[in-house]
KOLGU-4560 file (N, C-alpha, C; in nm, 3 decimals, padded with zeros to 5 digits):
<recs>
<n_xx: 02.764 n_yy: 00.885 n_zz: -00.740 ca_xx: 02.731 ca_yy: 00.983 ca_zz: -00.884 c_xx: 02.593 c_yy: 01.003 c_zz: -00.863 mol: A seq: 1 type: MET>
<n_xx: 02.533 n_yy: 01.205 n_zz: -00.813 ca_xx: 02.468 ca_yy: 01.215 ca_zz: -00.803 c_xx: 02.346 c_yy: 01.222 c_zz: -00.837 mol: A seq: 2 type: LEU>
<n_xx: 02.176 n_yy: 01.166 n_zz: -00.821 ca_xx: 02.053 ca_yy: 01.112 ca_zz: -00.926 c_xx: 01.995 c_yy: 01.261 c_zz: -00.987 mol: A seq: 3 type: LYS>
<n_xx: 01.913 n_yy: 01.278 n_zz: -01.050 ca_xx: 01.858 ca_yy: 01.447 ca_zz: -00.993 c_xx: 01.778 c_yy: 01.397 c_zz: -00.961 mol: A seq: 4 type: GLU>
<n_xx: 01.733 n_yy: 01.596 n_zz: -00.951 ca_xx: 01.661 ca_yy: 01.452 ca_zz: -00.885 c_xx: 01.459 c_yy: 01.445 c_zz: -00.932 mol: A seq: 5 type: PRO>
<n_xx: 01.469 n_yy: 01.477 n_zz: -01.024 ca_xx: 01.338 ca_yy: 01.419 ca_zz: -01.133 c_xx: 01.358 c_yy: 01.279 c_zz: -01.136 mol: A seq: 6 type: GLN>
<n_xx: 01.481 n_yy: 01.149 n_zz: -01.079 ca_xx: 01.487 ca_yy: 01.075 ca_zz: -01.091 c_xx: 01.339 c_yy: 01.038 c_zz: -00.972 mol: A seq: 7 type: ALA>
<n_xx: 01.513 n_yy: 01.123 n_zz: -00.868 ca_xx: 01.463 ca_yy: 01.035 ca_zz: -00.769 c_xx: 01.317 c_yy: 01.045 c_zz: -00.696 mol: A seq: 8 type: VAL>
<n_xx: 01.273 n_yy: 01.182 n_zz: -00.759 ca_xx: 01.131 ca_yy: 01.162 ca_zz: -00.770 c_xx: 01.063 c_yy: 01.038 c_zz: -00.836 mol: A seq: 9 type: ALA>
<n_xx: 01.096 n_yy: 01.047 n_zz: -00.969 ca_xx: 01.031 ca_yy: 00.986 ca_zz: -00.982 c_xx: 01.021 c_yy: 00.809 c_zz: -00.970 mol: A seq: 10 type: LYS>
<n_xx: 01.159 n_yy: 00.730 n_zz: -00.865 ca_xx: 01.167 ca_yy: 00.650 ca_zz: -00.817 c_xx: 01.130 c_yy: 00.589 c_zz: -00.701 mol: A seq: 11 type: SER>
<n_xx: 01.116 n_yy: 00.726 n_zz: -00.662 ca_xx: 01.026 ca_yy: 00.695 ca_zz: -00.484 c_xx: 00.878 c_yy: 00.734 c_zz: -00.525 mol: A seq: 12 type: GLY>
<n_xx: 00.835 n_yy: 00.841 n_zz: -00.664 ca_xx: 00.666 ca_yy: 00.810 ca_zz: -00.592 c_xx: 00.615 c_yy: 00.716 c_zz: -00.574 mol: A seq: 13 type: ARG>
<n_xx: 00.619 n_yy: 00.558 n_zz: -00.561 ca_xx: 00.513 ca_yy: 00.481 ca_zz: -00.531 c_xx: 00.601 c_yy: 00.497 c_zz: -00.331 mol: A seq: 14 type: TYR>
<n_xx: 00.683 n_yy: 00.484 n_zz: -00.264 ca_xx: 00.680 ca_yy: 00.497 ca_zz: -00.131 c_xx: 00.664 c_yy: 00.592 c_zz: -00.123 mol: A seq: 15 type: VAL>
<n_xx: 00.628 n_yy: 00.777 n_zz: -00.195 ca_xx: 00.485 ca_yy: 00.825 ca_zz: -00.124 c_xx: 00.410 c_yy: 00.810 c_zz: -00.093 mol: A seq: 16 type: ILE>
<n_xx: 00.302 n_yy: 00.810 n_zz: -00.198 ca_xx: 00.248 ca_yy: 00.717 ca_zz: -00.251 c_xx: 00.188 c_yy: 00.627 c_zz: -00.094 mol: A seq: 17 type: ILE>
<n_xx: 00.336 n_yy: 00.538 n_zz: -00.068 ca_xx: 00.230 ca_yy: 00.432 ca_zz: 00.058 c_xx: 00.232 c_yy: 00.528 c_zz: 00.152 mol: A seq: 18 type: PHE>
<n_xx: 00.357 n_yy: 00.563 n_zz: 00.253 ca_xx: 00.324 ca_yy: 00.697 ca_zz: 00.280 c_xx: 00.197 c_yy: 00.825 c_zz: 00.321 mol: A seq: 19 type: LEU>
<n_xx: 00.154 n_yy: 00.876 n_zz: 00.233 ca_xx: 00.084 ca_yy: 00.957 ca_zz: 00.179 c_xx: -00.049 c_yy: 00.848 c_zz: 00.289 mol: A seq: 20 type: THR>
<n_xx: -00.146 n_yy: 00.750 n_zz: 00.201 ca_xx: -00.154 ca_yy: 00.642 ca_zz: 00.262 c_xx: -00.149 c_yy: 00.665 c_zz: 00.385 mol: A seq: 21 type: LYS>
<n_xx: -00.066 n_yy: 00.585 n_zz: 00.446 ca_xx: -00.089 ca_yy: 00.591 ca_zz: 00.620 c_xx: -00.110 c_yy: 00.760 c_zz: 00.661 mol: A seq: 22 type: GLU>
<n_xx: -00.023 n_yy: 00.823 n_zz: 00.682 ca_xx: -00.109 ca_yy: 00.961 ca_zz: 00.652 c_xx: -00.194 c_yy: 00.991 c_zz: 00.720 mol: A seq: 23 type: ARG>
<n_xx: -00.281 n_yy: 00.994 n_zz: 00.531 ca_xx: -00.411 ca_yy: 00.995 ca_zz: 00.577 c_xx: -00.515 c_yy: 00.857 c_zz: 00.652 mol: A seq: 24 type: TYR>
<n_xx: -00.530 n_yy: 00.847 n_zz: 00.628 ca_xx: -00.543 ca_yy: 00.726 ca_zz: 00.785 c_xx: -00.536 c_yy: 00.725 c_zz: 00.814 mol: A seq: 25 type: ALA>
<n_xx: -00.422 n_yy: 00.795 n_zz: 00.921 ca_xx: -00.399 ca_yy: 00.855 ca_zz: 01.054 c_xx: -00.501 c_yy: 00.942 c_zz: 01.039 mol: A seq: 26 type: SER>
<n_xx: -00.500 n_yy: 01.087 n_zz: 00.987 ca_xx: -00.641 ca_yy: 01.142 ca_zz: 01.016 c_xx: -00.725 c_yy: 01.124 c_zz: 00.996 mol: A seq: 27 type: PHE>
<n_xx: -00.734 n_yy: 00.992 n_zz: 00.913 ca_xx: -00.853 ca_yy: 01.012 ca_zz: 00.977 c_xx: -00.909 c_yy: 00.983 c_zz: 01.116 mol: A seq: 28 type: TYR>
<n_xx: -00.850 n_yy: 00.804 n_zz: 01.152 ca_xx: -00.902 ca_yy: 00.811 ca_zz: 01.302 c_xx: -00.851 c_yy: 00.901 c_zz: 01.360 mol: A seq: 29 type: LYS>
<n_xx: -00.743 n_yy: 00.994 n_zz: 01.375 ca_xx: -00.793 ca_yy: 01.116 ca_zz: 01.513 c_xx: -00.884 c_yy: 01.226 c_zz: 01.520 mol: A seq: 30 type: SER>
<n_xx: -00.987 n_yy: 01.190 n_zz: 01.345 ca_xx: -01.044 ca_yy: 01.235 ca_zz: 01.371 c_xx: -01.210 c_yy: 01.177 c_zz: 01.431 mol: A seq: 31 type: TYR>
<n_xx: -01.179 n_yy: 01.049 n_zz: 01.561 ca_xx: -01.272 ca_yy: 01.037 ca_zz: 01.558 c_xx: -01.373 c_yy: 01.156 c_zz: 01.672 mol: A seq: 32 type: GLY>
<n_xx: -01.524 n_yy: 01.123 n_zz: 01.713 ca_xx: -01.517 ca_yy: 01.253 ca_zz: 01.818 c_xx: -01.472 c_yy: 01.169 c_zz: 01.974 mol: A seq: 33 type: ARG>
<n_xx: -01.419 n_yy: 01.109 n_zz: 01.974 ca_xx: -01.326 ca_yy: 01.123 ca_zz: 02.101 c_xx: -01.197 c_yy: 00.983 c_zz: 02.057 mol: A seq: 34 type: THR>
<n_xx: -01.166 n_yy: 00.942 n_zz: 02.154 ca_xx: -00.951 ca_yy: 00.946 ca_zz: 02.125 c_xx: -00.980 c_yy: 00.797 c_zz: 02.111 mol: A seq: 35 type: LEU>
<n_xx: -01.034 n_yy: 00.754 n_zz: 02.092 ca_xx: -01.039 ca_yy: 00.592 ca_zz: 02.008 c_xx: -01.126 c_yy: 00.491 c_zz: 01.974 mol: A seq: 36 type: ASP>
<n_xx: -01.224 n_yy: 00.622 n_zz: 01.932 ca_xx: -01.327 ca_yy: 00.581 ca_zz: 01.818 c_xx: -01.344 c_yy: 00.481 c_zz: 01.783 mol: A seq: 37 type: GLU>
<n_xx: -01.192 n_yy: 00.548 n_zz: 01.683 ca_xx: -01.190 ca_yy: 00.447 ca_zz: 01.535 c_xx: -01.041 c_yy: 00.367 c_zz: 01.576 mol: A seq: 38 type: ARG>
<n_xx: -01.077 n_yy: 00.292 n_zz: 01.595 ca_xx: -01.023 ca_yy: 00.135 ca_zz: 01.591 c_xx: -00.892 c_yy: 00.121 c_zz: 01.475 mol: A seq: 39 type: LYS>
<n_xx: -00.776 n_yy: 00.105 n_zz: 01.535 ca_xx: -00.661 ca_yy: 00.086 ca_zz: 01.407 c_xx: -00.730 c_yy: -00.050 c_zz: 01.375 mol: A seq: 40 type: ALA>
<n_xx: -00.748 n_yy: -00.107 n_zz: 01.371 ca_xx: -00.815 ca_yy: -00.254 ca_zz: 01.299 c_xx: -00.917 c_yy: -00.241 c_zz: 01.261 mol: A seq: 41 type: ASP>
<n_xx: -00.970 n_yy: -00.156 n_zz: 01.260 ca_xx: -01.120 ca_yy: -00.143 ca_zz: 01.179 c_xx: -01.051 c_yy: -00.016 c_zz: 01.072 mol: A seq: 42 type: ASP>
<n_xx: -00.943 n_yy: 00.050 n_zz: 01.023 ca_xx: -00.925 ca_yy: 00.064 ca_zz: 00.907 c_xx: -00.774 c_yy: 00.009 c_zz: 00.798 mol: A seq: 43 type: ILE>
<n_xx: -00.802 n_yy: -00.024 n_zz: 00.693 ca_xx: -00.767 ca_yy: -00.042 ca_zz: 00.593 c_xx: -00.656 c_yy: 00.012 c_zz: 00.432 mol: A seq: 44 type: THR>
<n_xx: -00.537 n_yy: -00.008 n_zz: 00.467 ca_xx: -00.478 ca_yy: 00.095 ca_zz: 00.366 c_xx: -00.413 c_yy: -00.031 c_zz: 00.313 mol: A seq: 45 type: VAL>
<n_xx: -00.526 n_yy: 00.044 n_zz: 00.163 ca_xx: -00.507 ca_yy: -00.010 ca_zz: -00.024 c_xx: -00.456 c_yy: 00.019 c_zz: -00.058 mol: A seq: 46 type: SER>
<n_xx: -00.362 n_yy: -00.065 n_zz: -00.182 ca_xx: -00.305 ca_yy: 00.052 ca_zz: -00.305 c_xx: -00.337 c_yy: -00.041 c_zz: -00.370 mol: A seq: 47 type: ILE>
<n_xx: -00.406 n_yy: 00.035 n_zz: -00.507 ca_xx: -00.458 ca_yy: -00.105 ca_zz: -00.611 c_xx: -00.363 c_yy: -00.111 c_zz: -00.768 mol: A seq: 48 type: VAL>
<n_xx: -00.266 n_yy: -00.101 n_zz: -00.839 ca_xx: -00.249 ca_yy: -00.103 ca_zz: -00.931 c_xx: -00.265 c_yy: -00.278 c_zz: -01.026 mol: A seq: 49 type: ARG>
<n_xx: -00.103 n_yy: -00.151 n_zz: -01.129 ca_xx: -00.203 ca_yy: -00.269 ca_zz: -01.280 c_xx: -00.071 c_yy: -00.356 c_zz: -01.264 mol: A seq: 50 type: HIS>
<n_xx: 00.065 n_yy: -00.287 n_zz: -01.208 ca_xx: 00.183 ca_yy: -00.332 ca_zz: -01.235 c_xx: 00.202 c_yy: -00.360 c_zz: -01.091 mol: A seq: 51 type: GLY>
<n_xx: 00.295 n_yy: -00.419 n_zz: -01.066 ca_xx: 00.408 ca_yy: -00.422 ca_zz: -00.883 c_xx: 00.443 c_yy: -00.352 c_zz: -00.958 mol: A seq: 52 type: LYS>
<n_xx: 00.449 n_yy: -00.248 n_zz: -00.809 ca_xx: 00.535 ca_yy: -00.072 ca_zz: -00.823 c_xx: 00.676 c_yy: -00.181 c_zz: -00.747 mol: A seq: 53 type: PRO>
<n_xx: 00.785 n_yy: -00.225 n_zz: -00.821 ca_xx: 00.872 ca_yy: -00.324 ca_zz: -00.786 c_xx: 00.980 c_yy: -00.181 c_zz: -00.644 mol: A seq: 54 type: LYS>
<n_xx: 00.997 n_yy: -00.100 n_zz: -00.719 ca_xx: 01.059 ca_yy: 00.002 ca_zz: -00.599 c_xx: 01.026 c_yy: 00.024 c_zz: -00.424 mol: A seq: 55 type: GLU>
<n_xx: 00.870 n_yy: -00.025 n_zz: -00.453 ca_xx: 00.784 ca_yy: -00.023 ca_zz: -00.379 c_xx: 00.804 c_yy: -00.170 c_zz: -00.256 mol: A seq: 56 type: LEU>
<n_xx: 00.830 n_yy: -00.276 n_zz: -00.304 ca_xx: 00.865 ca_yy: -00.370 ca_zz: -00.215 c_xx: 00.994 c_yy: -00.391 c_zz: -00.253 mol: A seq: 57 type: PHE>
<n_xx: 01.133 n_yy: -00.336 n_zz: -00.293 ca_xx: 01.176 ca_yy: -00.345 ca_zz: -00.225 c_xx: 01.221 c_yy: -00.235 c_zz: -00.098 mol: A seq: 58 type: ASN>
<n_xx: 01.143 n_yy: -00.133 n_zz: -00.156 ca_xx: 01.169 ca_yy: -00.027 ca_zz: -00.018 c_xx: 01.117 c_yy: -00.152 c_zz: 00.120 mol: A seq: 59 type: TYR>
<n_xx: 01.001 n_yy: -00.218 n_zz: 00.096 ca_xx: 00.989 ca_yy: -00.279 ca_zz: 00.185 c_xx: 01.101 c_yy: -00.406 c_zz: 00.241 mol: A seq: 60 type: PHE>
<n_xx: 01.136 n_yy: -00.415 n_zz: 00.225 ca_xx: 01.231 ca_yy: -00.565 ca_zz: 00.199 c_xx: 01.372 c_yy: -00.507 c_zz: 00.266 mol: A seq: 61 type: LYS>
<n_xx: 01.403 n_yy: -00.349 n_zz: 00.210 ca_xx: 01.485 ca_yy: -00.276 ca_zz: 00.269 c_xx: 01.500 c_yy: -00.198 c_zz: 00.468 mol: A seq: 62 type: GLU>
<n_xx: 01.417 n_yy: -00.206 n_zz: 00.416 ca_xx: 01.303 ca_yy: -00.054 ca_zz: 00.550 c_xx: 01.254 c_yy: -00.255 c_zz: 00.663 mol: A seq: 63 type: HIS>
<n_xx: 01.279 n_yy: -00.354 n_zz: 00.632 ca_xx: 01.234 ca_yy: -00.466 ca_zz: 00.711 c_xx: 01.072 c_yy: -00.527 c_zz: 00.669 mol: A seq: 64 type: GLY>
<n_xx: 01.011 n_yy: -00.487 n_zz: 00.673 ca_xx: 00.827 ca_yy: -00.480 ca_zz: 00.608 c_xx: 00.806 c_yy: -00.585 c_zz: 00.632 mol: A seq: 65 type: TYR>
<n_xx: 00.721 n_yy: -00.627 n_zz: 00.657 ca_xx: 00.697 ca_yy: -00.874 ca_zz: 00.649 c_xx: 00.621 c_yy: -00.872 c_zz: 00.502 mol: A seq: 66 type: ALA>
<n_xx: 00.670 n_yy: -00.878 n_zz: 00.406 ca_xx: 00.535 ca_yy: -00.909 ca_zz: 00.307 c_xx: 00.512 c_yy: -01.067 c_zz: 00.332 mol: A seq: 67 type: VAL>
<n_xx: 00.317 n_yy: -01.156 n_zz: 00.343 ca_xx: 00.281 ca_yy: -01.215 ca_zz: 00.303 c_xx: 00.192 c_yy: -01.205 c_zz: 00.169 mol: A seq: 68 type: SER>
<n_xx: 00.236 n_yy: -01.254 n_zz: 00.087 ca_xx: 00.052 ca_yy: -01.307 ca_zz: -00.004 c_xx: -00.010 c_yy: -01.448 c_zz: -00.007 mol: A seq: 69 type: GLN>
<n_xx: -00.168 n_yy: -01.361 n_zz: 00.026 ca_xx: -00.225 ca_yy: -01.466 ca_zz: 00.075 c_xx: -00.267 c_yy: -01.521 c_zz: -00.081 mol: A seq: 70 type: PRO>
<n_xx: -00.345 n_yy: -01.436 n_zz: -00.182 ca_xx: -00.319 ca_yy: -01.443 ca_zz: -00.286 c_xx: -00.247 c_yy: -01.455 c_zz: -00.422 mol: A seq: 71 type: TYR>
<n_xx: -00.286 n_yy: -01.537 n_zz: -00.477 ca_xx: -00.183 ca_yy: -01.407 ca_zz: -00.588 c_xx: -00.280 c_yy: -01.252 c_zz: -00.663 mol: A seq: 72 type: LYS>
<n_xx: -00.126 n_yy: -01.177 n_zz: -00.668 ca_xx: -00.195 ca_yy: -01.077 ca_zz: -00.637 c_xx: -00.267 c_yy: -01.014 c_zz: -00.576 mol: A seq: 73 type: GLY>
<n_xx: -00.217 n_yy: -00.998 n_zz: -00.432 ca_xx: -00.232 ca_yy: -00.967 ca_zz: -00.365 c_xx: -00.169 c_yy: -00.954 c_zz: -00.219 mol: A seq: 74 type: ILE>
<n_xx: -00.095 n_yy: -00.884 n_zz: -00.208 ca_xx: -00.018 ca_yy: -00.874 ca_zz: -00.071 c_xx: 00.046 c_yy: -00.790 c_zz: 00.055 mol: A seq: 75 type: TYR>
<n_xx: -00.020 n_yy: -00.839 n_zz: 00.184 ca_xx: -00.013 ca_yy: -00.818 ca_zz: 00.236 c_xx: 00.090 c_yy: -00.730 c_zz: 00.300 mol: A seq: 76 type: HIS>
<n_xx: 00.166 n_yy: -00.596 n_zz: 00.437 ca_xx: 00.282 ca_yy: -00.565 ca_zz: 00.438 c_xx: 00.197 c_yy: -00.546 c_zz: 00.633 mol: A seq: 77 type: ILE>
<n_xx: 00.276 n_yy: -00.655 n_zz: 00.671 ca_xx: 00.279 ca_yy: -00.607 ca_zz: 00.850 c_xx: 00.400 c_yy: -00.556 c_zz: 00.907 mol: A seq: 78 type: LYS>
<n_xx: 00.384 n_yy: -00.541 n_zz: 01.029 ca_xx: 00.451 ca_yy: -00.488 ca_zz: 01.107 c_xx: 00.557 c_yy: -00.382 c_zz: 00.987 mol: A seq: 79 type: GLU>
<n_xx: 00.544 n_yy: -00.280 n_zz: 01.122 ca_xx: 00.568 ca_yy: -00.158 ca_zz: 01.048 c_xx: 00.479 c_yy: -00.143 c_zz: 00.997 mol: A seq: 80 type: LYS>
<n_xx: 00.436 n_yy: -00.122 n_zz: 01.010 ca_xx: 00.256 ca_yy: -00.011 ca_zz: 00.957 c_xx: 00.179 c_yy: -00.024 c_zz: 01.062 mol: A seq: 81 type: VAL>
<n_xx: 00.100 n_yy: 00.121 n_zz: 01.129 ca_xx: 00.011 ca_yy: 00.183 ca_zz: 01.176 c_xx: -00.151 c_yy: 00.089 c_zz: 01.125 mol: A seq: 82 type: LEU>
<n_xx: -00.118 n_yy: 00.030 n_zz: 01.046 ca_xx: -00.293 ca_yy: 00.019 ca_zz: 01.020 c_xx: -00.234 c_yy: -00.132 c_zz: 00.929 mol: A seq: 83 type: PHE>
<n_xx: -00.329 n_yy: -00.206 n_zz: 00.878 ca_xx: -00.288 ca_yy: -00.346 ca_zz: 00.780 c_xx: -00.302 c_yy: -00.257 c_zz: 00.615 mol: A seq: 84 type: PRO>
<n_xx: -00.201 n_yy: -00.306 n_zz: 00.573 ca_xx: -00.186 ca_yy: -00.281 ca_zz: 00.490 c_xx: -00.176 c_yy: -00.366 c_zz: 00.334 mol: A seq: 85 type: THR>
<n_xx: -00.274 n_yy: -00.313 n_zz: 00.243 ca_xx: -00.231 ca_yy: -00.412 ca_zz: 00.139 c_xx: -00.198 c_yy: -00.384 c_zz: -00.048 mol: A seq: 86 type: GLN>
<n_xx: -00.139 n_yy: -00.438 n_zz: -00.111 ca_xx: -00.077 ca_yy: -00.328 ca_zz: -00.145 c_xx: -00.168 c_yy: -00.487 c_zz: -00.316 mol: A seq: 87 type: VAL>
<n_xx: -00.232 n_yy: -00.449 n_zz: -00.372 ca_xx: -00.334 ca_yy: -00.546 ca_zz: -00.465 c_xx: -00.285 c_yy: -00.513 c_zz: -00.651 mol: A seq: 88 type: VAL>
<n_xx: -00.193 n_yy: -00.595 n_zz: -00.713 ca_xx: -00.163 ca_yy: -00.590 ca_zz: -00.805 c_xx: -00.268 c_yy: -00.665 c_zz: -00.866 mol: A seq: 89 type: VAL>
<n_xx: -00.349 n_yy: -00.588 n_zz: -00.979 ca_xx: -00.481 ca_yy: -00.649 ca_zz: -01.052 c_xx: -00.426 c_yy: -00.646 c_zz: -01.140 mol: A seq: 90 type: THR>
<n_xx: -00.332 n_yy: -00.666 n_zz: -01.228 ca_xx: -00.239 ca_yy: -00.807 ca_zz: -01.360 c_xx: -00.210 c_yy: -00.926 c_zz: -01.271 mol: A seq: 91 type: ARG>
<n_xx: -00.182 n_yy: -00.927 n_zz: -01.126 ca_xx: -00.168 ca_yy: -01.038 ca_zz: -01.127 c_xx: -00.276 c_yy: -01.129 c_zz: -01.093 mol: A seq: 92 type: GLU>
<n_xx: -00.398 n_yy: -01.065 n_zz: -01.083 ca_xx: -00.542 ca_yy: -01.118 ca_zz: -00.989 c_xx: -00.575 c_yy: -01.209 c_zz: -01.071 mol: A seq: 93 type: LEU>
<n_xx: -00.653 n_yy: -01.372 n_zz: -01.038 ca_xx: -00.738 ca_yy: -01.504 ca_zz: -01.139 c_xx: -00.836 c_yy: -01.334 c_zz: -01.160 mol: A seq: 94 type: GLU>
<n_xx: -00.891 n_yy: -01.442 n_zz: -01.361 ca_xx: -01.005 ca_yy: -01.351 ca_zz: -01.417 c_xx: -01.051 c_yy: -01.359 c_zz: -01.316 mol: A seq: 95 type: GLN>
<n_xx: -01.150 n_yy: -01.444 n_zz: -01.267 ca_xx: -01.265 ca_yy: -01.529 ca_zz: -01.228 c_xx: -01.381 c_yy: -01.439 c_zz: -01.076 mol: A seq: 96 type: GLU>
<n_xx: -01.198 n_yy: -01.497 n_zz: -00.924 ca_xx: -01.268 ca_yy: -01.448 ca_zz: -00.842 c_xx: -01.251 c_yy: -01.273 c_zz: -00.782 mol: A seq: 97 type: PRO>
<n_xx: -01.182 n_yy: -01.239 n_zz: -00.865 ca_xx: -01.134 ca_yy: -01.089 ca_zz: -00.852 c_xx: -01.191 c_yy: -01.021 c_zz: -00.937 mol: A seq: 98 type: HIS>
<n_xx: -01.244 n_yy: -01.043 n_zz: -01.048 ca_xx: -01.258 ca_yy: -00.948 ca_zz: -01.172 c_xx: -01.349 c_yy: -00.847 c_zz: -01.096 mol: A seq: 99 type: ALA>
<n_xx: -01.393 n_yy: -00.774 n_zz: -01.025 ca_xx: -01.428 ca_yy: -00.656 ca_zz: -00.996 c_xx: -01.322 c_yy: -00.529 c_zz: -00.915 mol: A seq: 100 type: TRP>
<n_xx: -01.267 n_yy: -00.624 n_zz: -00.803 ca_xx: -01.093 ca_yy: -00.585 ca_zz: -00.825 c_xx: -01.009 c_yy: -00.564 c_zz: -00.938 mol: A seq: 101 type: LEU>
<n_xx: -01.020 n_yy: -00.591 n_zz: -01.058 ca_xx: -00.910 ca_yy: -00.564 ca_zz: -01.173 c_xx: -00.981 c_yy: -00.488 c_zz: -01.278 mol: A seq: 102 type: ARG>
<n_xx: -01.073 n_yy: -00.437 n_zz: -01.233 ca_xx: -01.169 ca_yy: -00.371 ca_zz: -01.283 c_xx: -01.151 c_yy: -00.174 c_zz: -01.203 mol: A seq: 103 type: SER>
<n_xx: -01.065 n_yy: -00.229 n_zz: -01.098 ca_xx: -01.026 ca_yy: -00.047 ca_zz: -00.991 c_xx: -00.914 c_yy: 00.007 c_zz: -01.118 mol: A seq: 104 type: LEU>
<n_xx: -00.842 n_yy: -00.044 n_zz: -01.182 ca_xx: -00.745 ca_yy: -00.020 ca_zz: -01.209 c_xx: -00.743 c_yy: 00.038 c_zz: -01.307 mol: A seq: 105 type: SER>
<n_xx: -00.905 n_yy: -00.022 n_zz: -01.429 ca_xx: -00.875 ca_yy: 00.027 ca_zz: -01.550 c_xx: -00.922 c_yy: 00.212 c_zz: -01.597 mol: A seq: 106 type: ARG>
</recs>
């Protein structure tokens, strides 16, 4: 059974956000005055959400992205990304050490 276009767009919105953020970071890197003025390792893509975007994490798993969780609520996406990438899930963050990050999604 085919999904309605609206259902496909809704289920894939975080994947689209992720891919768009990669594109924005690429544009930023390319607008340096010289070829490698902005190093890829100096650019970080961050996605901050209150709840964990499950469809995005399913996409990572299905497409072979390596995901690590160095801290509760902070996920690093490794391999297959152009720039260091992290997803911050503010609902999962510990209250005290990450109070300023928690305020980003409210």
